[in-house]
N, C-alpha and C positions, 0 to 999 in steps of 0.2 A: 311422564313415563307411566305406563299401565302397571297396576299392582298385580302381584302374583295370584292366580286363582287358588282358592282354598285347597282343592284336591292336589294340585301340583305342589303347593307349599308343604302339605303333609307328607307327600312322597319324598320331597327333598329332605324333610326333617328325619324321616325314617333312615335315610342313608347317612345322616350326620354322626360322627363319632361322639359317644357320650361317656361321661365319667360315672362311676357307681353312685347310686342314690345317696346323697348326703356326703359323698366323698369329695374333699377339696381337690381342685385341679392341681396337678403337679407343677412345681415351680421350675423355670428354666435353670440349668446349671450355671455355675459361676463363669465358666469359659465364655458362654455366649453373651452373658450380661456384660462381661468385660469388653468383648469385641464390639458390642452395641455402643458402649460408652466411648470407646476409641473411635468408632466410625462417625460419631456425632461431630468430631472435630477434624478427623482425617479418614475419609471414606476408604481410601485405598489401603490404609494400614489396617482398618477393621476387616476388610475383605481378605487381606493377606493372612491375618491371624486365623481366621476361620478356614480358609482354603488350604493353608499349610497344615493345619491340624487334620483336616479330612483326607489329605494326601498321604498321611502316615498311619500308624497304628492307632485306632480309636477305641474309646470306651463305648460299649454297647448302649449305655444309658445316655451318653452325651451325643453320640453321632446323629440321631434324628433331629435333635434340637439344632445342632451345628449346621445341618443341611438347610433347614428352613431359614435360620438367621443368615446364612451365607447368601441364600436366594434373596432375602430382604435387603441386604447391603448392596447386592448387585442391582436390584430394582431401584434403590435410591440413587445409585450411580448411573441410572438410566441405561444400564446394560441389560435390556429386556430378554435377549436370547439366552444368556447364561442364567439369568434369574429364573426364567421359566423352566430351564433344564433342572435346576436344583429343586424347585417346587414339585415338578413331576416325579423326580426320583424319590423324594421324601414321601409323597402320597402313595406311590406304588410299593415302596419297600416297607412302609409302616402304616398299613391301612387301618389298624385299630389303635394306633398311638395318638395321644392328644395333639401332636404336631400336625396331624393331617388337616386339622382346621386351618392352621396357618398356611399350609401348602395350598389348600383350595382358595383361601382368601387372596394369597399372593398371586395365584394364576389369574384370578378375576381382576386384580389391580393392574397386572401386567397387560391384560387385554382391554383395559378400560378405554383406551384411545379408539378402539374399533366400535365402541358402543357397549351398553349394558342391557342385558335381557332381564326379564323378571326373575329367572333362575339365578342370575348373578347377584341381583339385589337381595334375594333370599339368602344366598351364601354369605353375603356381607352382614346381613341382619342377625343370623343365628350363631355367629362365632362367639366363643367365650373369650372375653378380654384377656384372661390370665394365660391363655395358651398362645397368644400372639405377641410379637414384638410391639413395643409402644408406638414405633413409627408406623407400623402396619395398621394399628388401631386408629392412629391419627388420620391416615388416608382413607380408611374405610368409613369412619364417621364423617369425614369431609364429603365423600361421595354420597353417603346416606343423607346428609344435610341438603345437598343439592337436589337429590331425588325427592325429599320431603317437600321442598319448596315447589317443585314442578307438580307434585301430586296434590297440592292444596292442603297439606297437613297444617294443623293449628299452630299459631305462633309460639306458644310455650314449648311444644314438642320440637319445633325447628330449632329454637334457641338452645334447648337441652342438648340436642345432637351436636350443634356447633361448638358448644362449650366443652363437650367431651373431646371433640377433635383437637381443640386448642390445648386442652390439658395433657393429652397423650403426646402432643408435639413439643411440649415445653423444653425437653432436654436435647433436642436436635435442632440447631439453628436453621439449617436448610429447610427442614420439613416445617418448622414453625413459620418461617417466612412465607412458604407456599400456602400453607393452610390459612394464615392470617390474611394474605392478599386475596385468597379465593372466597372464603366464607366468614372471615373475621367480623365484618359488620353485623352478621346475623346473630352473633352471640349476645349482642347487647340491644338488638332491635326488639322493642316490646311487641310489635305485631308479627315479626318474623316473616313478613311478606314484602320485600322491597319492590319498588316499582319495576325494577329490571334486575334479573338475575346476574350476578357478577360473571365476567368471563373467566372461565377456569384457567388457572395459571399452570402452564406445563412444568414438568420437572426439569431441572437444570441438566444440560448435557454433561454426561459423566466425565468426559475428557476435559471439558472446560473447568468443571469443579475440581478435579484432581490436579490439573495444572495450576489453578489459582492457589491451592493449598501448598503445592511444591514451591511456588514463588514466595508465598508467605513464610514458609519454613526456612527458606534460604535467607530471606531478609532478617529473620529472627536468629540466624546463626545456628539453626538446628541441622547441622551438616549430616549427621548419621541418619536422621529421619528422612532427609532429602534423598540420600543414597538408597535407603531401603525402599521408600515409596516410589522413587524414580524407577528402580529395577522392576518393581511390581507393575508400574504403569507400562513399561516397554514390553513386559511379558503379556500383559492383558491386551494392549493395542499396538502391536508391532508396526502396523501400517498407518498409525495415526498421523495426521498432518503436524502434530506437535512433537513427533518423535525426535526430530533434530534438536528442538529446544530442550526437551527432557534430558536427552543425552548430554547436552551442555550443562544443564543444571546439576547433573551428577558430577561432571568434571569440575564445575565451579565449587561444589561442596567438597570434593576430594582435595582441591587446592585451597580450601578454606576461603574461597571467594576474595582474593586480594583486591583492594581498591585504595589507591593513593590519591588524595585530594589534589587537583590541579594537574595531574599527570595525563598527557594527551599523546596518543600514538599517531604518527604520520606515516602513511604508506605511499612511497614514491618509487618509480623505476630508476634507481640511481646508477645505471650502467647502460652500455651499448648506445644505440642510436637515439635514445631518449634522454641521454645524460644532460644535454644542454637545457632543454625545457624543464626537466626535473630539477636541475640545479637552480634554475631561475625561480621556480615555485618555492623551493626550499629557502632561498634567500628572502623571498617575500614573506613566508611564514615567520621566519626569524625576525625580520624587520617589523612586521605587525606586532609580534609578541613584545619586542623591545619597546615599541611605541606605547604599549599598554602597561608598561611597568614590569615586564618579564614575569607575570604572575603564573604563566603556564610552564610546566616542565615538559619539554618536547622530547619524545623518544622516537627516533626514525627507524623505519624498516624498509629494506630494499626489496621491492616486489619483483625485480627482474623484468625481462621482456614479456611479450604476449603469452609466452608459455609458462611464465612464473606462477607461483602459488600464493595469492594474497591471503587465503584462508589460514595458511601456516603462520603468516605474519600476524593476523588478527588474534589467533589463539595464543601466540607467544606474548603479544602486547597486553592481552587481557588476563589470561590465566597465570602468566609468570610475572609480568611487569606491573600488573595492577592498574593499567590505564583505565580511566573512567569515561573516556570519549575518544573517537578516532576521526582523523582528517585524511581524505583520500579513499580509494586509490584514484589513479589518473587514467589508465588505459581502459578502453571500452571492454576488452576481453576480461578484465578483472572485476568489473562493476557488479555483475549478477552474483558470482560466488561470494564476493566480499559482503554484499548487502545481506545475503541469506545467512552468512556466518554471524554478522553483527546482530541481526534480528534474533537468531538462536541464542546468542550469548547475552542478549539484553543490554547491549552497549550502543549508545548513540553514534551514528556514523554520518559524517558530512562528506559526500563524494565530490570529486573535482573533475567531472566529465559532463558534457552537455548533451550527448546523443543517446544515452541509455536511460533506463527508468528504475533507479534503485528503490524508489518509494514503494514499488509493487511488492517488495519483500516484507514490508510491515512498518509499524509506526516508529521504529527506532532509526529509520533511514531518511536522510535528507539530501538535497542536491543544491550545491552552492553556485555552480557555473550556469551559464545562460542557456536554457534548453531551446531547441529549435521551435517547438510549438509556441513558446512564449514570443519568440521573434516573429513568427508567422502572423500571430494575432496582431501585434503592433504594426507590422508592415501592411496588412490588409485594412487595419483601422484607418491608416493613412490613405491607401490607394482607393478604397471603396467609400469610406465615410467622408474623408476630406476632399479627395479628388473626384469622386463620383464615378469611378470606373467599375465595370461589372463583368467584363469578359477578358480572359487571360489565356496565355500559352505558357507551357513549362518546358524549358530546355535544361536538362540536368545530366550530371555525370552518372555513369553506371557503377556506383559504389554504395555502400550502406548509408553514408551521409546523404548523398544526393537522392537516393530512393526514399529515405525517411522524410526528407524535406519535401519531396514531391507529394507524398501521401498526405502529410500534414497540411500543405498548402491547398491541395485539391479538396480535402475534406472541409477545411475552413471556408473556402470560397462557396462550396455548396451550402454549408450551414447559413451563410449570409445571403443566400439567394442569388449568387453570381454563377458564372459558367466558365469552365476550363475547356476550351475548344480543341486545343492541340497539345499533345505531350510527346516530346522527342528526347531520346537519350543519346549520349555519346560516350566513347571510350575516354576515360580521364587521362590515359597515357598517349593519346593520339598526338601526332605532330600538327595536324590541321583539323579544323572543325567545320570546314566547308560542307562536308557531306551532311552533317546534322543541320546546318543552316539551310541547305538545299531541300532536305526532307521537310523542314518546317515550312518552307515556301510553298510546297505542295502545288506546283504549277501543273495545269491540265492543258497541254498543248493541243489536244484534239478539240476540246470544247472552246479553247481560246484561239483557234486558227484565224478567225476573222480579225480579232483584236491584234494578233501578232502581225498579220499582213498590213494592217493600218499603221502600226508603229514602225515597221520597216520602210514603208512608203514615206512616212514623215522623215525618217532618218536619211533616206536617199535624197529627198528634196533639200535637206540641209547640208548635203555633201558628206554625210557620215557613212560608215560601212554598215549596210543593213544586216550583214551576216552576224554582226556582233550584238544585234538587238535581241533581247529575250523578253518573255512575258514578265510583268511585275509579279512579285509573290502574292499568293492568295492570303490576304490578311483579314481574318474575321475575329480579331481580338484587339484590345487596347493596350496591353502591357505584356511583357515577357519576363517570367521569373527564372533567374539563373542562380541556383543555390550551389555556388562553388567558390573556391579561393580567388582572390583578386587577380592573380596572374592569369589563370585560365579564363576567368570572366572577361578580361580585357581582350583575349584572343577570340573568344566566342563573339563578342560585340563586333570585332573586325570582320569576322566571317559573315555575320548578319548584314553588315553594310555591303560587303562584296556581293551578296545575293539580293541587294537592292531593298533591304528593309530600311525604313526611315528611323534611324536610331540616333540618339544624341543630337548633334548639330547637322548631321548628314541627311540630305534630302535628294534621293535619286531623281525626283521630278518636283517641279515647283508646285507649292500648294499642298503637298502631301501632309497628312496629320501624323505627327511623330508618335512612335511607340515608346512607352515608358519602360525602361529596364529596371527590374527590381532584384534586390539581393539581400543577403543576410550579413552577419558581422564578419564573415570571412573577407569582405570587401574593405574592411577598415584598415587601410594602409595608405599613407600619404603618396605612395608611388603609383596608385591606381589611376590618377588623373593623367600622369605622363604616359603610362603604359597604354591606356585606352584611347588617348587622344580625343578627337572630336566625337568619336562614337560612344563614349561613356559620359559625356557632359549632360548634367541634369538627371543622371540616374540616381535612384533612391535606394537606400538600405537602412537597416536599424542596428543599433548597438547600445550597450549599457554605459559606455565610457568614451569620452573624446578628450585626449590629453591637451588639446589646444583650447579647451573651454575657458571662458572668462569668469566662471563661477569662483568666488573666493575659496570655497572649500576644495575644489578641484585644483586650483592653482597652488594652494598650500600643500596638498598631497604630492603634486608633481614636483614642486621645489624640493620637498624633503626626500623624495625618491631619487631625484637627480643628484642631490648632495651625497646620498649613500652609495649610489651605483654608477654615477656618471653616464646615465642613459635615460631615455624617456620611457615612462611606464606604458604598458598596453593594457588591453581589457582583461587578460589573464592575471596580470599584477593587481588590477583594481578589484576584480571579483574575489581573488584570494585574500586580499587585505580585508575586505568586508566580511568574508567567511570566518577568518580568524577572530575578528571583533565579535561576531555573533556567538561563536563557540566559546570565546573567553567569558562573555557575560553569563552564559548558561553554566559553564563548568564552575566558575567561582560561586554562583548562587546555589548549585546543586551539591557541592562538597563531594562526598564519596558515594552518594546515592545515584546510581546510573539512571534509574527511572525518573528521579527528580530532575536530572540534567536533561533527559528527553522532554519532559514537560516544560522546563525552562526554555529549551530551544524553540518550542512551539510558540512561546510567549515573548521571547527576547526581542528587544528593539534597540537599534543603535542610532546615535545622533549623526547627522551629516554624512550619510553613506557616499562613497565615491563612485559606486557602480549602479546607482539607480534604485537600490532596494534596501530597506532598513529592517525587514523582518521576514520570517518564513510564513507562507500562506498555509491554508488548510491542506493543500496538496503537498506540503513540505518542500516546495520550491521557493526560492526567494522571490517575493512579490516585488516587481520592478516597474518603474516608469521608464520606458526606453526612449532613446533619442532617435528621431528621424533625421537621417543625414543625407546630404547630396554632394555630388562631385561638381566642383566649380573651378574650372581651370586646372591648375596643378594642386589644388587644395581640397580639403573636405570641410564642410561647414554644416550647421544645423539647417534643415530645410525651412524656408519661410516663403510667404506669399510675396508677389511683387510689391504690394502695398507696404508690407512689413519691412522689406528691404529698402524701400524708398523713404521710409520714415526717418527723421533725424535722430 
């Protein structure tokens, strides 16, 4: 950086406020020193003390100091706009007061990110230490240290400036950390000229810093401090992305943040059309808890139907009941609001839905059920890597599930270098799917007129009715993805066969290459082979659980389940069982500390999982090894090569 020319330096000096010859600089009043001390550990409380004072009746001797110190606390909170406003007012209203020096230095430091001119360096150089807050002195000496290194100043002078910066920063942890990281090594470097100037460390974001202190105060049971600082936070940053969490921090403090070790809230729609599946999940949660020794105290909340309010349930379970973790909800309409509420309250939430993305709300949210994108990856791993397929068609229902699966499948194929040639949708409530199959066939009778004439001639020669002959479907793909429930998938396969697609064991013409039908775990029902007949034979889908598995762990789970409920478990039962086991491990380890439970959930690992996954991954989905299953006659079995099937 260029040094300030002598003439310009003298001009700046002439404008600088001076104290009388030999007269000591006045000392800041007790109010501002007290606010400075408070701000060192609670920035928002320091700001509140000064700004509340300035908003009322003030002492003429104290007001100018309070304005500069308020600007400084705002600067340290990285609220540059408000900080500069305070500095500008102080400089304008008190042009002859000693605080003008602090106001001018404050404005320079606020604008430092835009660059420092020679005038700015002169302003920082000429200020009287006694007229400035210690934190302001720390940052101005930090900036002067960096400028000295750039300007080639001697090692001892650089070292002296760095030591002054560290000394003034000593009483404020945030400022000391920043100064130490930025120029700390220069304070002890004998030469004072490192090979490379350290990268300047930016100030912490004001909202992040204030939020961290609110969380720490709540953890320390400083409820009144949380309520006071929280209200100041919301008044200062009403549009902050942290506003919801701060509001909940205030409510937690008001309720004295109840937390009961081992108490887990379970959110399920225990009424209406969801009663049956909800009751089954509740039975599974209770069953899993009993099998683990009943260590969890389960508190259930009825979320109602799609129009229900899961947030009300979460607030009741956490703020009134003291639950330290939550399981659920189940309905897709409830996932997003529930995840946002749990994140705001800082309580771990393990959801029971596979189509939504609760993790986007933040690090307190987890998903236990099998997500579609995880299934798609496993399915394409088989189709493209194991089977060598590269071109696909998609035939999907026009509903959120089908459209989400379509998008996930198409994106994954593209990432892997494959191609999706045709995409056709259908009404999931339709009685027939022939129209969708016909659209997928994409016959071009004009271009295929000669081929149609040849086929009709052959049919006539064989004594067949040529009027019934149609062009074969246009097939430019090797497999068809049908993300639907097993009942509709079977009907869709029949429609494909009617339109002369070679699917399953059906071949409209001898020698035709079969098309592989691909599905997701909605196909995992033993009735699919009977419903789909020849058209579904050899089709492939993926799932996390197969109740007919010969694995000793699965057989043991199935036997225990059958003894308890006199029925066979399905994948929802299995994934719920493993979810409770993971949650149990984290809750027992974390005690009443919800953040500790969150961390434990990220690290928990269970033995012998029944649904393919023993821990949550970095994305907070359960990481699973999925089964690749195929339809063989009237049964479902793991897919295997012909050689593997022939092996004894």
